[in-house]
C-alpha positions in Angstrom: 160.7 120.9 183.7 162.3 121.0 180.2 161.8 117.4 179.6 158.3 118.2 180.3 157.7 121.1 178.1 159.4 118.9 175.3 157.7 115.8 175.5 154.3 118.2 175.8 155.5 119.2 172.2 156.1 116.2 170.9 152.8 114.9 171.5 151.2 117.7 170.3 153.3 117.3 167.1 152.3 113.6 166.6 148.5 114.2 167.3 148.9 117.1 164.6 150.3 114.6 162.5 147.8 111.5 162.9 144.8 114.4 162.5 146.6 116.1 159.2 147.1 112.3 157.7 143.4 111.4 158.4 142.1 114.4 156.9 144.5 113.6 153.7 143.2 110.1 153.7 139.5 111.2 153.5 140.4 113.8 150.7 141.7 111.0 148.7 138.9 109.0 149.3 136.4 111.6 148.5 138.5 112.0 145.2 138.8 108.6 144.2 134.8 108.1 144.7 133.8 111.1 142.7 136.5 109.9 139.9 134.7 106.6 139.9 131.0 108.6 139.9 132.1 110.7 136.7 133.8 107.8 135.1 130.2 105.7 135.6 128.1 108.7 134.5 130.7 109.4 131.1 130.0 105.6 130.5 126.5 105.6 130.6 125.8 108.2 128.2 128.0 106.8 125.7 126.3 103.5 125.8 122.7 104.8 125.6 120.1 103.1 123.9 117.8 105.5 122.1 117.8 105.9 118.6 116.0 109.0 116.7 113.7 108.2 113.9 112.9 111.1 111.9 109.9 111.2 109.4 110.1 113.5 106.2 107.4 114.5 103.5 107.6 113.4 100.0 109.7 116.6 99.5 112.5 114.8 101.5 113.0 118.0 103.4 109.7 118.7 105.5 109.8 117.2 108.9 106.6 115.6 109.9 107.6 114.4 113.3 110.4 112.5 115.4 110.3 109.4 117.6 112.6 108.0 120.0 113.2 104.2 119.7 115.3 101.9 121.8 118.4 100.2 119.9 117.9 96.9 119.0 114.0 97.4 118.8 111.2 97.5 115.8 109.5 100.4 114.9 106.2 101.1 113.0 105.2 104.8 111.9 102.3 106.1 112.1 100.6 106.8 108.6 101.2 110.5 107.7 98.1 113.0 107.0 96.1 112.4 104.0 96.7 114.6 101.4 93.7 115.3 98.9 94.4 113.8 95.0 97.1 111.7 96.7 97.6 107.8 97.8 100.2 107.1 100.6 102.1 104.7 99.2 104.4 103.6 102.6 107.4 104.7 104.3 110.6 104.4 102.3 114.4 105.0 103.6 115.9 107.0 100.9 114.3 110.0 99.6 114.2 108.5 96.1 112.0 106.4 97.4 114.0 103.3 96.0 113.7 100.8 98.9 110.9 100.4 101.4 110.9 100.3 104.9 111.3 97.3 106.8 109.2 97.8 110.1 109.8 94.4 111.2 113.5 94.7 111.3 115.9 96.3 114.2 117.2 99.4 114.3 120.7 99.8 114.8 121.3 103.6 114.4 119.2 106.8 113.9 116.9 106.6 110.7 115.2 109.0 108.4 111.8 107.6 107.0 110.2 109.6 103.6 106.7 109.2 103.2 105.7 108.3 99.7 102.8 109.7 98.0 101.4 109.5 94.3 98.5 110.9 92.6 96.5 108.6 89.9 97.0 109.4 86.4 95.6 107.2 83.8 98.2 105.1 82.1 97.7 105.2 78.3 100.3 102.4 77.4 99.7 98.9 76.5 102.1 96.6 78.2 103.7 93.3 76.7 105.1 90.1 78.3 108.9 90.0 76.6 111.8 87.2 76.9 112.9 83.8 75.5 113.3 80.0 76.9 111.2 76.9 76.4 107.5 77.8 77.0 105.6 78.5 73.5 105.3 82.3 74.3 108.4 83.2 75.5 110.1 81.4 72.5 108.0 83.1 70.2 108.7 86.4 71.5 112.9 86.1 70.9 113.7 88.7 73.4 110.9 91.1 72.0 111.8 90.4 67.6 108.1 89.2 67.8 105.4 90.9 69.4 101.5 90.2 69.1 98.4 90.3 70.6 99.0 87.1 72.5 101.8 88.9 74.6 100.1 92.0 75.4 98.7 92.6 79.2 94.8 92.9 79.6 94.1 96.1 81.4 91.6 95.7 84.0 88.7 98.7 83.6 88.9 101.0 86.9 88.7 104.5 87.6 91.5 105.2 90.2 94.2 102.4 89.2 96.3 101.0 86.6 96.2 97.2 86.6 97.2 95.0 83.6 97.6 91.3 83.7 98.4 88.2 81.6 98.2 84.4 82.1 100.6 82.0 80.7 102.4 78.7 80.5 106.0 78.9 81.4 109.1 76.2 81.6 112.2 76.4 84.2 114.4 78.9 82.9 112.5 80.9 81.2 113.1 84.5 81.4 111.2 87.5 81.2 110.0 91.1 81.8 107.3 93.4 80.8 108.1 96.7 78.2 105.6 98.7 75.9 107.3 97.8 72.6 110.0 95.5 71.2 112.8 98.1 72.0 111.8 97.1 76.0 110.8 100.8 76.5 109.7 101.7 80.0 110.8 98.2 80.9 109.7 96.5 84.0 111.9 93.7 85.2 112.6 91.7 88.7 113.1 94.8 90.8 109.8 95.3 90.6 108.5 92.2 91.8 106.6 92.5 95.0 107.6 88.9 96.4 109.4 86.0 94.7 107.5 83.7 96.8 104.2 81.7 97.7 103.3 79.7 100.2 106.8 79.9 101.6 108.2 78.3 98.3 110.3 80.6 95.8 109.3 80.5 92.2 111.7 83.3 90.5 115.1 84.6 90.7 117.0 87.5 89.7 118.9 86.4 86.4 120.7 89.7 85.8 120.8 92.2 83.3 123.4 93.8 80.6 126.3 95.5 82.7 125.5 97.2 85.7 122.1 98.2 84.7 119.4 98.7 87.7 118.0 95.8 89.4 114.6 96.9 87.9 115.8 96.4 84.5 116.9 92.8 85.2 115.3 89.5 83.5 113.1 87.5 85.8 114.1 83.8 85.6 111.4 81.0 86.5 112.4 78.5 89.0 109.1 76.3 88.9 107.3 75.6 85.6 103.5 76.0 85.9 100.6 78.2 85.0 100.9 81.7 86.1 99.1 84.8 86.4 101.0 88.2 86.4 99.8 91.3 87.5 101.2 94.8 86.5 100.3 97.6 88.5 101.6 101.5 87.3 102.0 104.7 88.6 102.9 106.8 85.7 102.2 110.0 87.5 105.8 108.7 89.4 108.0 107.8 86.5 111.3 109.3 86.2 114.4 109.0 83.8 117.7 107.6 84.9 119.7 110.6 83.6 122.9 109.8 85.2 123.2 106.5 83.0 126.5 107.1 80.9 124.4 105.7 78.1 121.3 107.8 78.5 120.0 110.2 75.9 116.8 112.0 75.1 116.0 110.4 71.9 116.0 106.9 74.0 114.9 108.3 77.0 112.3 105.4 77.6 115.0 102.7 78.1 115.6 104.5 81.1 112.4 105.0 82.4 112.1 103.8 86.0 109.1 104.3 88.7 109.5 103.7 92.7 105.7 102.4 93.2 105.2 100.1 90.1 105.0 96.2 91.3 104.8 93.0 89.7 103.0 90.4 91.7 102.0 86.9 90.4 99.7 83.8 91.3 100.9 80.2 90.4 98.0 78.5 89.4 98.9 74.8 88.8 
């Protein structure tokens, strides 16, 4: 009788152990599954592909809107609402409007865009081509030592645009810029070139400038000899001065005149 009772107790204990082991196994499996899911979820959050594009007004602080773009995709923002008396010049990636936004480039980070607006103001300045080289006109210029009407750009008659042009022969290696006088005030150099290519061929290069001057003050060097027409478009209402330059002074401030919207375009005639 005692043996049967002991046997019964042993069997009951064994069954209990098996049941507990089974429960423990299920809990471990559940815990492992839960941990795996949490890890997967966390990994998904960290590798999210959505980027935010924030569009600001020209004041650099007023948000015009936001948009979501997949990482690695390009993005073309819509034009902002029109402003009476102003022209929209495009989207820029800096609040100083120093670099225009490229809507063909793939985005790899959150991006801020700034709307460039400019109001029309008549430009009463005269601009001249200055430089040096082998061509007759630039050889005479000798970096602005000589300034005459043959070097003066012609301003087109227009009620809402400031457009200057000049046509001349240039030789390979010639270097040039545009300015309002022989002191190189309000100079417009390589950084204002809208493009240096025509039909897939490069016609100019940046030949540099004195010291660490802004690229907009760099000389435009001719790579291909020939006859050219240059078009300078100005927006004087947006002119500003690089007062942070260590050489800046109020007396010579026009040497430090810059503009975010002025452009130089060219046509290679022959």
